[in-house]
Each structure stands twice: as structure tokens, then as C-alpha cells.
PyMOL CGO cylinders between C-alpha atoms (Angstrom):
from pymol import cmd
from pymol.cgo import CYLINDER

trace = [
    CYLINDER, -79.25, -27.06, -27.40, -78.00, -24.58, -23.95, 0.3, 1, 1, 1, 1, 1, 1,
    CYLINDER, -78.00, -24.58, -23.95, -80.66, -22.32, -22.66, 0.3, 1, 1, 1, 1, 1, 1,
    CYLINDER, -80.66, -22.32, -22.66, -80.21, -18.94, -20.63, 0.3, 1, 1, 1, 1, 1, 1,
    CYLINDER, -80.21, -18.94, -20.63, -82.30, -16.56, -18.56, 0.3, 1, 1, 1, 1, 1, 1,
    CYLINDER, -82.30, -16.56, -18.56, -81.41, -12.95, -17.66, 0.3, 1, 1, 1, 1, 1, 1,
    CYLINDER, -81.41, -12.95, -17.66, -82.58, -10.06, -16.04, 0.3, 1, 1, 1, 1, 1, 1,
    CYLINDER, -82.58, -10.06, -16.04, -81.77, -6.43, -15.78, 0.3, 1, 1, 1, 1, 1, 1,
    CYLINDER, -81.77, -6.43, -15.78, -83.69, -4.48, -13.03, 0.3, 1, 1, 1, 1, 1, 1,
    CYLINDER, -83.69, -4.48, -13.03, -83.16, -1.42, -10.65, 0.3, 1, 1, 1, 1, 1, 1,
    CYLINDER, -83.16, -1.42, -10.65, -84.24, -3.66, -7.89, 0.3, 1, 1, 1, 1, 1, 1,
    CYLINDER, -84.24, -3.66, -7.89, -82.29, -6.74, -6.63, 0.3, 1, 1, 1, 1, 1, 1,
    CYLINDER, -82.29, -6.74, -6.63, -84.08, -10.19, -7.77, 0.3, 1, 1, 1, 1, 1, 1,
    CYLINDER, -84.08, -10.19, -7.77, -83.57, -12.76, -5.01, 0.3, 1, 1, 1, 1, 1, 1,
    CYLINDER, -83.57, -12.76, -5.01, -80.74, -15.26, -5.57, 0.3, 1, 1, 1, 1, 1, 1,
    CYLINDER, -80.74, -15.26, -5.57, -83.30, -18.23, -4.44, 0.3, 1, 1, 1, 1, 1, 1,
    CYLINDER, -83.30, -18.23, -4.44, -85.97, -17.24, -6.77, 0.3, 1, 1, 1, 1, 1, 1,
    CYLINDER, -85.97, -17.24, -6.77, -83.65, -16.66, -9.77, 0.3, 1, 1, 1, 1, 1, 1,
    CYLINDER, -83.65, -16.66, -9.77, -82.02, -20.22, -9.22, 0.3, 1, 1, 1, 1, 1, 1,
    CYLINDER, -82.02, -20.22, -9.22, -85.61, -21.43, -9.28, 0.3, 1, 1, 1, 1, 1, 1,
    CYLINDER, -85.61, -21.43, -9.28, -86.78, -19.55, -12.16, 0.3, 1, 1, 1, 1, 1, 1,
    CYLINDER, -86.78, -19.55, -12.16, -83.74, -21.00, -13.96, 0.3, 1, 1, 1, 1, 1, 1,
    CYLINDER, -83.74, -21.00, -13.96, -84.97, -24.95, -13.27, 0.3, 1, 1, 1, 1, 1, 1,
    CYLINDER, -84.97, -24.95, -13.27, -87.08, -25.02, -16.44, 0.3, 1, 1, 1, 1, 1, 1,
    CYLINDER, -87.08, -25.02, -16.44, -83.85, -24.13, -18.54, 0.3, 1, 1, 1, 1, 1, 1,
    CYLINDER, -83.85, -24.13, -18.54, -81.26, -26.70, -17.08, 0.3, 1, 1, 1, 1, 1, 1,
    CYLINDER, -81.26, -26.70, -17.08, -82.47, -29.76, -18.88, 0.3, 1, 1, 1, 1, 1, 1,
    CYLINDER, -82.47, -29.76, -18.88, -81.45, -27.49, -22.17, 0.3, 1, 1, 1, 1, 1, 1,
    CYLINDER, -81.45, -27.49, -22.17, -77.56, -27.53, -20.91, 0.3, 1, 1, 1, 1, 1, 1,
    CYLINDER, -77.56, -27.53, -20.91, -76.77, -30.39, -18.72, 0.3, 1, 1, 1, 1, 1, 1,
    CYLINDER, -76.77, -30.39, -18.72, -72.72, -29.79, -18.84, 0.3, 1, 1, 1, 1, 1, 1,
    CYLINDER, -72.72, -29.79, -18.84, -72.38, -26.63, -17.09, 0.3, 1, 1, 1, 1, 1, 1,
    CYLINDER, -72.38, -26.63, -17.09, -74.45, -23.95, -15.05, 0.3, 1, 1, 1, 1, 1, 1,
    CYLINDER, -74.45, -23.95, -15.05, -73.05, -20.77, -14.61, 0.3, 1, 1, 1, 1, 1, 1,
    CYLINDER, -73.05, -20.77, -14.61, -74.96, -18.10, -12.42, 0.3, 1, 1, 1, 1, 1, 1,
    CYLINDER, -74.96, -18.10, -12.42, -74.10, -14.71, -12.10, 0.3, 1, 1, 1, 1, 1, 1,
    CYLINDER, -74.10, -14.71, -12.10, -76.11, -12.84, -9.29, 0.3, 1, 1, 1, 1, 1, 1,
    CYLINDER, -76.11, -12.84, -9.29, -74.76, -9.18, -8.54, 0.3, 1, 1, 1, 1, 1, 1,
    CYLINDER, -74.76, -9.18, -8.54, -74.99, -5.41, -9.07, 0.3, 1, 1, 1, 1, 1, 1,
    CYLINDER, -74.99, -5.41, -9.07, -72.42, -4.77, -11.78, 0.3, 1, 1, 1, 1, 1, 1,
    CYLINDER, -72.42, -4.77, -11.78, -71.43, -2.77, -14.90, 0.3, 1, 1, 1, 1, 1, 1,
    CYLINDER, -71.43, -2.77, -14.90, -72.94, 0.87, -15.12, 0.3, 1, 1, 1, 1, 1, 1,
    CYLINDER, -72.94, 0.87, -15.12, -76.36, 2.58, -14.02, 0.3, 1, 1, 1, 1, 1, 1,
    CYLINDER, -76.36, 2.58, -14.02, -76.35, 1.17, -10.77, 0.3, 1, 1, 1, 1, 1, 1,
    CYLINDER, -76.35, 1.17, -10.77, -78.46, -1.91, -12.35, 0.3, 1, 1, 1, 1, 1, 1,
    CYLINDER, -78.46, -1.91, -12.35, -79.01, -5.29, -11.01, 0.3, 1, 1, 1, 1, 1, 1,
    CYLINDER, -79.01, -5.29, -11.01, -77.83, -7.87, -13.55, 0.3, 1, 1, 1, 1, 1, 1,
    CYLINDER, -77.83, -7.87, -13.55, -78.73, -11.75, -13.27, 0.3, 1, 1, 1, 1, 1, 1,
    CYLINDER, -78.73, -11.75, -13.27, -77.33, -14.05, -15.55, 0.3, 1, 1, 1, 1, 1, 1,
    CYLINDER, -77.33, -14.05, -15.55, -77.81, -17.90, -15.90, 0.3, 1, 1, 1, 1, 1, 1,
    CYLINDER, -77.81, -17.90, -15.90, -76.10, -20.00, -18.98, 0.3, 1, 1, 1, 1, 1, 1,
    CYLINDER, -76.10, -20.00, -18.98, -77.11, -23.87, -18.86, 0.3, 1, 1, 1, 1, 1, 1,
    CYLINDER, -77.11, -23.87, -18.86, -74.54, -25.08, -21.54, 0.3, 1, 1, 1, 1, 1, 1,
    CYLINDER, -74.54, -25.08, -21.54, -74.57, -28.22, -23.70, 0.3, 1, 1, 1, 1, 1, 1,
    CYLINDER, -74.57, -28.22, -23.70, -71.01, -28.46, -24.64, 0.3, 1, 1, 1, 1, 1, 1,
    CYLINDER, -71.01, -28.46, -24.64, -70.60, -29.04, -28.70, 0.3, 1, 1, 1, 1, 1, 1,
    CYLINDER, -70.60, -29.04, -28.70, -68.13, -27.26, -30.42, 0.3, 1, 1, 1, 1, 1, 1,
    CYLINDER, -68.13, -27.26, -30.42, -65.69, -25.90, -28.10, 0.3, 1, 1, 1, 1, 1, 1,
    CYLINDER, -65.69, -25.90, -28.10, -65.74, -28.32, -25.17, 0.3, 1, 1, 1, 1, 1, 1,
    CYLINDER, -65.74, -28.32, -25.17, -63.10, -26.26, -23.08, 0.3, 1, 1, 1, 1, 1, 1,
    CYLINDER, -63.10, -26.26, -23.08, -63.77, -23.84, -20.18, 0.3, 1, 1, 1, 1, 1, 1,
    CYLINDER, -63.77, -23.84, -20.18, -62.48, -20.80, -21.68, 0.3, 1, 1, 1, 1, 1, 1,
    CYLINDER, -62.48, -20.80, -21.68, -65.76, -21.28, -24.09, 0.3, 1, 1, 1, 1, 1, 1,
    CYLINDER, -65.76, -21.28, -24.09, -68.17, -21.19, -20.98, 0.3, 1, 1, 1, 1, 1, 1,
    CYLINDER, -68.17, -21.19, -20.98, -70.82, -18.63, -20.92, 0.3, 1, 1, 1, 1, 1, 1,
    CYLINDER, -70.82, -18.63, -20.92, -71.72, -15.77, -20.01, 0.3, 1, 1, 1, 1, 1, 1,
    CYLINDER, -71.72, -15.77, -20.01, -68.70, -14.91, -22.19, 0.3, 1, 1, 1, 1, 1, 1,
    CYLINDER, -68.70, -14.91, -22.19, -67.31, -11.72, -21.10, 0.3, 1, 1, 1, 1, 1, 1,
    CYLINDER, -67.31, -11.72, -21.10, -64.82, -9.42, -23.15, 0.3, 1, 1, 1, 1, 1, 1,
    CYLINDER, -64.82, -9.42, -23.15, -62.60, -7.06, -21.12, 0.3, 1, 1, 1, 1, 1, 1,
    CYLINDER, -62.60, -7.06, -21.12, -61.15, -5.52, -24.24, 0.3, 1, 1, 1, 1, 1, 1,
    CYLINDER, -61.15, -5.52, -24.24, -64.28, -4.23, -25.66, 0.3, 1, 1, 1, 1, 1, 1,
    CYLINDER, -64.28, -4.23, -25.66, -66.42, -4.19, -22.62, 0.3, 1, 1, 1, 1, 1, 1,
    CYLINDER, -66.42, -4.19, -22.62, -69.38, -6.48, -23.73, 0.3, 1, 1, 1, 1, 1, 1,
    CYLINDER, -69.38, -6.48, -23.73, -70.69, -9.71, -22.63, 0.3, 1, 1, 1, 1, 1, 1,
    CYLINDER, -70.69, -9.71, -22.63, -72.92, -12.28, -24.55, 0.3, 1, 1, 1, 1, 1, 1,
    CYLINDER, -72.92, -12.28, -24.55, -75.19, -15.19, -23.76, 0.3, 1, 1, 1, 1, 1, 1,
    CYLINDER, -75.19, -15.19, -23.76, -75.82, -17.34, -26.86, 0.3, 1, 1, 1, 1, 1, 1,
    CYLINDER, -75.82, -17.34, -26.86, -77.77, -20.41, -27.92, 0.3, 1, 1, 1, 1, 1, 1,
    CYLINDER, -77.77, -20.41, -27.92, -77.25, -22.19, -31.00, 0.3, 1, 1, 1, 1, 1, 1,
    CYLINDER, -77.25, -22.19, -31.00, -74.47, -22.95, -33.77, 0.3, 1, 1, 1, 1, 1, 1,
    CYLINDER, -74.47, -22.95, -33.77, -72.63, -20.42, -36.46, 0.3, 1, 1, 1, 1, 1, 1,
    CYLINDER, -72.63, -20.42, -36.46, -71.99, -22.59, -39.11, 0.3, 1, 1, 1, 1, 1, 1,
    CYLINDER, -71.99, -22.59, -39.11, -69.65, -20.19, -40.50, 0.3, 1, 1, 1, 1, 1, 1,
    CYLINDER, -69.65, -20.19, -40.50, -67.94, -19.27, -37.55, 0.3, 1, 1, 1, 1, 1, 1,
    CYLINDER, -67.94, -19.27, -37.55, -64.17, -20.57, -38.74, 0.3, 1, 1, 1, 1, 1, 1,
    CYLINDER, -64.17, -20.57, -38.74, -64.50, -18.08, -41.75, 0.3, 1, 1, 1, 1, 1, 1,
    CYLINDER, -64.50, -18.08, -41.75, -65.34, -15.21, -39.89, 0.3, 1, 1, 1, 1, 1, 1,
    CYLINDER, -65.34, -15.21, -39.89, -62.79, -16.09, -37.28, 0.3, 1, 1, 1, 1, 1, 1,
    CYLINDER, -62.79, -16.09, -37.28, -60.21, -15.59, -39.86, 0.3, 1, 1, 1, 1, 1, 1,
    CYLINDER, -60.21, -15.59, -39.86, -61.75, -12.44, -41.02, 0.3, 1, 1, 1, 1, 1, 1,
    CYLINDER, -61.75, -12.44, -41.02, -61.68, -11.10, -37.55, 0.3, 1, 1, 1, 1, 1, 1,
    CYLINDER, -61.68, -11.10, -37.55, -58.04, -12.25, -36.78, 0.3, 1, 1, 1, 1, 1, 1,
    CYLINDER, -58.04, -12.25, -36.78, -56.71, -10.57, -40.36, 0.3, 1, 1, 1, 1, 1, 1,
    CYLINDER, -56.71, -10.57, -40.36, -58.57, -7.38, -38.44, 0.3, 1, 1, 1, 1, 1, 1,
    CYLINDER, -58.57, -7.38, -38.44, -55.91, -8.04, -35.62, 0.3, 1, 1, 1, 1, 1, 1,
    CYLINDER, -55.91, -8.04, -35.62, -58.52, -8.90, -33.05, 0.3, 1, 1, 1, 1, 1, 1,
    CYLINDER, -58.52, -8.90, -33.05, -57.10, -11.57, -30.37, 0.3, 1, 1, 1, 1, 1, 1,
    CYLINDER, -57.10, -11.57, -30.37, -59.05, -14.67, -29.28, 0.3, 1, 1, 1, 1, 1, 1,
    CYLINDER, -59.05, -14.67, -29.28, -59.08, -16.39, -26.17, 0.3, 1, 1, 1, 1, 1, 1,
    CYLINDER, -59.08, -16.39, -26.17, -60.31, -19.56, -27.48, 0.3, 1, 1, 1, 1, 1, 1,
    CYLINDER, -60.31, -19.56, -27.48, -59.43, -21.89, -30.12, 0.3, 1, 1, 1, 1, 1, 1,
    CYLINDER, -59.43, -21.89, -30.12, -62.49, -22.60, -31.98, 0.3, 1, 1, 1, 1, 1, 1,
    CYLINDER, -62.49, -22.60, -31.98, -65.52, -21.14, -29.80, 0.3, 1, 1, 1, 1, 1, 1,
    CYLINDER, -65.52, -21.14, -29.80, -68.34, -19.90, -32.24, 0.3, 1, 1, 1, 1, 1, 1,
    CYLINDER, -68.34, -19.90, -32.24, -69.61, -17.81, -29.04, 0.3, 1, 1, 1, 1, 1, 1,
    CYLINDER, -69.61, -17.81, -29.04, -66.36, -15.84, -29.07, 0.3, 1, 1, 1, 1, 1, 1,
    CYLINDER, -66.36, -15.84, -29.07, -66.97, -15.23, -32.73, 0.3, 1, 1, 1, 1, 1, 1,
    CYLINDER, -66.97, -15.23, -32.73, -70.04, -13.46, -32.13, 0.3, 1, 1, 1, 1, 1, 1,
    CYLINDER, -70.04, -13.46, -32.13, -69.01, -11.71, -28.93, 0.3, 1, 1, 1, 1, 1, 1,
    CYLINDER, -69.01, -11.71, -28.93, -65.68, -10.43, -31.00, 0.3, 1, 1, 1, 1, 1, 1,
    CYLINDER, -65.68, -10.43, -31.00, -67.67, -9.25, -33.92, 0.3, 1, 1, 1, 1, 1, 1,
    CYLINDER, -67.67, -9.25, -33.92, -70.57, -7.95, -32.33, 0.3, 1, 1, 1, 1, 1, 1,
    CYLINDER, -70.57, -7.95, -32.33, -68.15, -6.12, -30.20, 0.3, 1, 1, 1, 1, 1, 1,
    CYLINDER, -68.15, -6.12, -30.20, -66.10, -4.52, -32.88, 0.3, 1, 1, 1, 1, 1, 1,
    CYLINDER, -66.10, -4.52, -32.88, -68.83, -4.07, -35.61, 0.3, 1, 1, 1, 1, 1, 1,
    CYLINDER, -68.83, -4.07, -35.61, -71.97, -3.80, -33.92, 0.3, 1, 1, 1, 1, 1, 1,
    CYLINDER, -71.97, -3.80, -33.92, -75.22, -5.38, -35.14, 0.3, 1, 1, 1, 1, 1, 1,
    CYLINDER, -75.22, -5.38, -35.14, -74.32, -4.83, -38.89, 0.3, 1, 1, 1, 1, 1, 1,
    CYLINDER, -74.32, -4.83, -38.89, -71.92, -7.79, -38.07, 0.3, 1, 1, 1, 1, 1, 1,
    CYLINDER, -71.92, -7.79, -38.07, -74.83, -10.13, -38.46, 0.3, 1, 1, 1, 1, 1, 1,
    CYLINDER, -74.83, -10.13, -38.46, -75.29, -9.57, -42.14, 0.3, 1, 1, 1, 1, 1, 1,
    CYLINDER, -75.29, -9.57, -42.14, -71.94, -12.21, -42.03, 0.3, 1, 1, 1, 1, 1, 1,
    CYLINDER, -71.94, -12.21, -42.03, -73.45, -14.88, -39.79, 0.3, 1, 1, 1, 1, 1, 1,
    CYLINDER, -73.45, -14.88, -39.79, -75.00, -17.95, -41.20, 0.3, 1, 1, 1, 1, 1, 1,
    CYLINDER, -75.00, -17.95, -41.20, -76.51, -20.05, -38.11, 0.3, 1, 1, 1, 1, 1, 1,
    CYLINDER, -76.51, -20.05, -38.11, -79.26, -20.76, -35.61, 0.3, 1, 1, 1, 1, 1, 1,
    CYLINDER, -79.26, -20.76, -35.61, -79.36, -18.65, -32.94, 0.3, 1, 1, 1, 1, 1, 1,
    CYLINDER, -79.36, -18.65, -32.94, -80.64, -16.49, -30.11, 0.3, 1, 1, 1, 1, 1, 1,
    CYLINDER, -80.64, -16.49, -30.11, -78.62, -14.08, -28.40, 0.3, 1, 1, 1, 1, 1, 1,
    CYLINDER, -78.62, -14.08, -28.40, -78.19, -11.49, -25.68, 0.3, 1, 1, 1, 1, 1, 1,
    CYLINDER, -78.19, -11.49, -25.68, -75.33, -9.01, -26.54, 0.3, 1, 1, 1, 1, 1, 1,
    CYLINDER, -75.33, -9.01, -26.54, -74.61, -6.24, -23.68, 0.3, 1, 1, 1, 1, 1, 1,
    CYLINDER, -74.61, -6.24, -23.68, -72.41, -3.44, -24.87, 0.3, 1, 1, 1, 1, 1, 1,
    CYLINDER, -72.41, -3.44, -24.87, -71.53, -2.16, -21.35, 0.3, 1, 1, 1, 1, 1, 1,
    CYLINDER, -71.53, -2.16, -21.35, -69.84, 0.75, -22.62, 0.3, 1, 1, 1, 1, 1, 1,
    CYLINDER, -69.84, 0.75, -22.62, -72.79, 2.37, -24.39, 0.3, 1, 1, 1, 1, 1, 1,
    CYLINDER, -72.79, 2.37, -24.39, -75.06, 0.63, -22.36, 0.3, 1, 1, 1, 1, 1, 1,
    CYLINDER, -75.06, 0.63, -22.36, -77.18, -0.90, -24.73, 0.3, 1, 1, 1, 1, 1, 1,
    CYLINDER, -77.18, -0.90, -24.73, -78.72, -4.20, -24.58, 0.3, 1, 1, 1, 1, 1, 1,
    CYLINDER, -78.72, -4.20, -24.58, -79.77, -6.39, -27.84, 0.3, 1, 1, 1, 1, 1, 1,
    CYLINDER, -79.77, -6.39, -27.84, -81.99, -9.47, -28.05, 0.3, 1, 1, 1, 1, 1, 1,
    CYLINDER, -81.99, -9.47, -28.05, -81.51, -11.09, -31.49, 0.3, 1, 1, 1, 1, 1, 1,
    CYLINDER, -81.51, -11.09, -31.49, -83.13, -14.07, -33.06, 0.3, 1, 1, 1, 1, 1, 1,
    CYLINDER, -83.13, -14.07, -33.06, -82.18, -16.12, -36.33, 0.3, 1, 1, 1, 1, 1, 1,
    CYLINDER, -82.18, -16.12, -36.33, -83.84, -15.23, -39.42, 0.3, 1, 1, 1, 1, 1, 1,
    CYLINDER, -83.84, -15.23, -39.42, -85.44, -18.66, -39.52, 0.3, 1, 1, 1, 1, 1, 1,
    CYLINDER, -85.44, -18.66, -39.52, -86.43, -18.55, -35.62, 0.3, 1, 1, 1, 1, 1, 1,
    CYLINDER, -86.43, -18.55, -35.62, -84.85, -21.48, -34.97, 0.3, 1, 1, 1, 1, 1, 1,
    CYLINDER, -84.85, -21.48, -34.97, -84.10, -20.91, -31.41, 0.3, 1, 1, 1, 1, 1, 1,
    CYLINDER, -84.10, -20.91, -31.41, -86.38, -19.67, -28.86, 0.3, 1, 1, 1, 1, 1, 1,
    CYLINDER, -86.38, -19.67, -28.86, -86.27, -16.01, -26.93, 0.3, 1, 1, 1, 1, 1, 1,
    CYLINDER, -86.27, -16.01, -26.93, -88.75, -14.31, -24.76, 0.3, 1, 1, 1, 1, 1, 1,
    CYLINDER, -88.75, -14.31, -24.76, -88.66, -10.91, -22.85, 0.3, 1, 1, 1, 1, 1, 1,
    CYLINDER, -88.66, -10.91, -22.85, -90.85, -9.17, -20.79, 0.3, 1, 1, 1, 1, 1, 1,
    CYLINDER, -90.85, -9.17, -20.79, -90.31, -5.28, -20.30, 0.3, 1, 1, 1, 1, 1, 1,
    CYLINDER, -90.31, -5.28, -20.30, -92.04, -3.45, -17.31, 0.3, 1, 1, 1, 1, 1, 1,
    CYLINDER, -92.04, -3.45, -17.31, -91.00, -0.33, -15.11, 0.3, 1, 1, 1, 1, 1, 1,
    CYLINDER, -91.00, -0.33, -15.11, -88.73, -2.50, -13.20, 0.3, 1, 1, 1, 1, 1, 1,
    CYLINDER, -88.73, -2.50, -13.20, -86.43, -3.65, -15.54, 0.3, 1, 1, 1, 1, 1, 1,
    CYLINDER, -86.43, -3.65, -15.54, -86.36, -6.24, -18.36, 0.3, 1, 1, 1, 1, 1, 1,
    CYLINDER, -86.36, -6.24, -18.36, -86.31, -10.14, -18.32, 0.3, 1, 1, 1, 1, 1, 1,
    CYLINDER, -86.31, -10.14, -18.32, -85.39, -12.55, -20.88, 0.3, 1, 1, 1, 1, 1, 1,
    CYLINDER, -85.39, -12.55, -20.88, -84.87, -16.08, -21.58, 0.3, 1, 1, 1, 1, 1, 1,
    CYLINDER, -84.87, -16.08, -21.58, -85.36, -19.31, -23.51, 0.3, 1, 1, 1, 1, 1, 1,
    CYLINDER, -85.36, -19.31, -23.51, -88.08, -20.48, -21.76, 0.3, 1, 1, 1, 1, 1, 1,
    CYLINDER, -88.08, -20.48, -21.76, -91.21, -19.07, -21.46, 0.3, 1, 1, 1, 1, 1, 1,
    CYLINDER, -91.21, -19.07, -21.46, -92.03, -20.12, -18.04, 0.3, 1, 1, 1, 1, 1, 1,
    CYLINDER, -92.03, -20.12, -18.04, -89.19, -19.03, -16.84, 0.3, 1, 1, 1, 1, 1, 1,
    CYLINDER, -89.19, -19.03, -16.84, -89.53, -15.58, -17.78, 0.3, 1, 1, 1, 1, 1, 1,
    CYLINDER, -89.53, -15.58, -17.78, -93.16, -15.69, -16.86, 0.3, 1, 1, 1, 1, 1, 1,
    CYLINDER, -93.16, -15.69, -16.86, -91.77, -16.53, -13.19, 0.3, 1, 1, 1, 1, 1, 1,
    CYLINDER, -91.77, -16.53, -13.19, -89.15, -14.14, -13.14, 0.3, 1, 1, 1, 1, 1, 1,
    CYLINDER, -89.15, -14.14, -13.14, -91.20, -11.40, -14.70, 0.3, 1, 1, 1, 1, 1, 1,
    CYLINDER, -91.20, -11.40, -14.70, -94.26, -12.19, -12.16, 0.3, 1, 1, 1, 1, 1, 1,
    CYLINDER, -94.26, -12.19, -12.16, -96.40, -12.22, -14.92, 0.3, 1, 1, 1, 1, 1, 1,
    CYLINDER, -96.40, -12.22, -14.92, -100.15, -13.55, -14.49, 0.3, 1, 1, 1, 1, 1, 1,
    CYLINDER, -100.15, -13.55, -14.49, -102.24, -12.37, -17.14, 0.3, 1, 1, 1, 1, 1, 1,
    CYLINDER, -102.24, -12.37, -17.14, -103.54, -15.18, -19.65, 0.3, 1, 1, 1, 1, 1, 1,
    CYLINDER, -103.54, -15.18, -19.65, -103.59, -13.91, -23.21, 0.3, 1, 1, 1, 1, 1, 1,
    CYLINDER, -103.59, -13.91, -23.21, -107.18, -15.18, -24.21, 0.3, 1, 1, 1, 1, 1, 1,
    CYLINDER, -107.18, -15.18, -24.21, -106.60, -14.64, -27.80, 0.3, 1, 1, 1, 1, 1, 1,
    CYLINDER, -106.60, -14.64, -27.80, -103.31, -16.52, -28.11, 0.3, 1, 1, 1, 1, 1, 1,
    CYLINDER, -103.31, -16.52, -28.11, -105.12, -19.55, -25.98, 0.3, 1, 1, 1, 1, 1, 1,
    CYLINDER, -105.12, -19.55, -25.98, -107.79, -19.56, -28.66, 0.3, 1, 1, 1, 1, 1, 1,
    CYLINDER, -107.79, -19.56, -28.66, -105.03, -19.51, -31.49, 0.3, 1, 1, 1, 1, 1, 1,
    CYLINDER, -105.03, -19.51, -31.49, -103.26, -22.64, -29.73, 0.3, 1, 1, 1, 1, 1, 1,
    CYLINDER, -103.26, -22.64, -29.73, -106.72, -24.74, -29.97, 0.3, 1, 1, 1, 1, 1, 1,
    CYLINDER, -106.72, -24.74, -29.97, -107.14, -23.70, -33.75, 0.3, 1, 1, 1, 1, 1, 1,
    CYLINDER, -107.14, -23.70, -33.75, -104.15, -23.50, -35.27, 0.3, 1, 1, 1, 1, 1, 1,
    CYLINDER, -104.15, -23.50, -35.27, -101.92, -25.39, -32.38, 0.3, 1, 1, 1, 1, 1, 1,
    CYLINDER, -101.92, -25.39, -32.38, -99.41, -22.41, -31.47, 0.3, 1, 1, 1, 1, 1, 1,
    CYLINDER, -99.41, -22.41, -31.47, -99.14, -18.87, -30.68, 0.3, 1, 1, 1, 1, 1, 1,
    CYLINDER, -99.14, -18.87, -30.68, -98.99, -16.12, -33.32, 0.3, 1, 1, 1, 1, 1, 1,
    CYLINDER, -98.99, -16.12, -33.32, -95.49, -14.59, -33.05, 0.3, 1, 1, 1, 1, 1, 1,
    CYLINDER, -95.49, -14.59, -33.05, -94.63, -11.87, -31.45, 0.3, 1, 1, 1, 1, 1, 1,
    CYLINDER, -94.63, -11.87, -31.45, -97.48, -12.76, -28.92, 0.3, 1, 1, 1, 1, 1, 1,
    CYLINDER, -97.48, -12.76, -28.92, -97.09, -15.88, -26.32, 0.3, 1, 1, 1, 1, 1, 1,
    CYLINDER, -97.09, -15.88, -26.32, -100.02, -16.92, -24.17, 0.3, 1, 1, 1, 1, 1, 1,
    CYLINDER, -100.02, -16.92, -24.17, -99.14, -14.12, -21.46, 0.3, 1, 1, 1, 1, 1, 1,
    CYLINDER, -99.14, -14.12, -21.46, -100.00, -10.34, -22.25, 0.3, 1, 1, 1, 1, 1, 1,
    CYLINDER, -100.00, -10.34, -22.25, -96.65, -8.80, -21.29, 0.3, 1, 1, 1, 1, 1, 1,
    CYLINDER, -96.65, -8.80, -21.29, -94.62, -11.60, -22.73, 0.3, 1, 1, 1, 1, 1, 1,
    CYLINDER, -94.62, -11.60, -22.73, -93.47, -11.21, -26.42, 0.3, 1, 1, 1, 1, 1, 1,
    CYLINDER, -93.47, -11.21, -26.42, -91.27, -13.51, -28.25, 0.3, 1, 1, 1, 1, 1, 1,
    CYLINDER, -91.27, -13.51, -28.25, -88.42, -12.31, -30.52, 0.3, 1, 1, 1, 1, 1, 1,
    CYLINDER, -88.42, -12.31, -30.52, -89.52, -12.46, -33.81, 0.3, 1, 1, 1, 1, 1, 1,
    CYLINDER, -89.52, -12.46, -33.81, -87.65, -14.25, -36.35, 0.3, 1, 1, 1, 1, 1, 1,
    CYLINDER, -87.65, -14.25, -36.35, -84.91, -12.21, -37.71, 0.3, 1, 1, 1, 1, 1, 1,
    CYLINDER, -84.91, -12.21, -37.71, -85.67, -9.93, -35.46, 0.3, 1, 1, 1, 1, 1, 1,
    CYLINDER, -85.67, -9.93, -35.46, -82.82, -7.52, -33.21, 0.3, 1, 1, 1, 1, 1, 1,
    CYLINDER, -82.82, -7.52, -33.21, -84.24, -5.45, -30.29, 0.3, 1, 1, 1, 1, 1, 1,
    CYLINDER, -84.24, -5.45, -30.29, -82.34, -2.47, -29.14, 0.3, 1, 1, 1, 1, 1, 1,
    CYLINDER, -82.34, -2.47, -29.14, -83.01, -1.62, -25.57, 0.3, 1, 1, 1, 1, 1, 1,
    CYLINDER, -83.01, -1.62, -25.57, -81.53, 1.45, -23.76, 0.3, 1, 1, 1, 1, 1, 1,
    CYLINDER, -81.53, 1.45, -23.76, -81.93, 3.27, -20.67, 0.3, 1, 1, 1, 1, 1, 1,
    CYLINDER, -81.93, 3.27, -20.67, -83.53, 6.76, -20.72, 0.3, 1, 1, 1, 1, 1, 1,
    CYLINDER, -83.53, 6.76, -20.72, -84.29, 8.79, -17.55, 0.3, 1, 1, 1, 1, 1, 1,
    CYLINDER, -84.29, 8.79, -17.55, -83.72, 5.76, -15.32, 0.3, 1, 1, 1, 1, 1, 1,
    CYLINDER, -83.72, 5.76, -15.32, -86.37, 3.79, -17.37, 0.3, 1, 1, 1, 1, 1, 1,
    CYLINDER, -86.37, 3.79, -17.37, -86.38, 1.14, -19.86, 0.3, 1, 1, 1, 1, 1, 1,
]
cmd.load_cgo(trace, "trace")
């Protein structure tokens, strides 16, 4: 199943707080937990990533996430399964793209998005939620599969962006407190909130089939 949590902020986030916010997601990935908490990459931004892994396709440590491509200067966190990853891998290998893993569908996504950009997703058949960071061009992407099988929530404010597989984790990380009363009524009447809205005013769900591109402009998101 897997699950992840992340933030990109102008000011550092306390490591203990970040780990606490990740607790709600750990149950999604009991096989491995990887935390990255440091100032890294470009724009003097602070990047915090947590990935909780359930190993299914490629069990090796080379398939751990967050997965980084030094060749393309990119990073990915991905929850889901790519059904046609073998066919796509052969296509990429024919383009002389080199792989580190033997059969990781995560690496297929990482290298495909790095080489071809978002249009690469037209080739992908699967269920997924993806965080992809094009380090070289300083662009962040939040992506969800067409059927909305895998959850992905996000919040953006003047301090940064916060995203993850669990609504409560994103709420706690972004210090969100304001309840969305309309969506509470929708839950009472319909049993669910209406995407892209959530039960909190400044947290949204990436819609099924949606790709959100985030750039840094004039020191703001």
C-alpha cells in the first residue's frame, strides 16, 4: 500500500514534529521507513520527506523511496502499482536510459517523468499518487491516477507546501485548524466529502486524473 508525507518550506520544520505527523501513515508501509529532513537542492528551501514502504514488486533496497536520479536531478515518492511497467521499461531502455534496479516500477516512473516530463503519464497504466520534484528546473508535481485509487492531499500557504497520503498528517504538518462546515454536512448527507474539498478549509485532495504543477515565483509558492 505504502504512504508518504512531505513539505517544502522557507523555514525549517522541527524534526520531531515531522516524525510525529508521519505516525498516521506508518501503518501503510510496515517494511521500511525513510526520513529526509534537511535543507537541500535549490532556492534555499527546506525539504522534508517521509516514505513508509510496503514492499511488493521490487523488494531490494535499491527500490527504496524517496528515489533520486542523479543523472536527471530529480526525486520521486510514489504510492501504487504500475501495471505495464515492464513494457515501459523496455521502451525506456531502447532510449538508452539506464536503470539501477532490476524491476522497480518506481524507477520506471522516476526516469520516465525525468526524461519526458508529464506527457510520459500518457503511457502509464496503473493506480498511483505521485510526488515528483524536477530539481534542475525547480518544479514540483502532485499527480493522482485517473480513477483516484490512491489518496493525495495538499495544502499551500505563504510558508510552503505540505502534502501526503493521510489527511490528518497533512493537517497537523500544516497547522490547519479551520473546519470546512460544508464538507461536514456533505459527510452527514452523502457519507463523504466532495473532491477536491476536504473537511478542512485550506487542505485539498488532488482530483482523480489531476496533475498539479508548483513553481517558486518571487520567493513564494
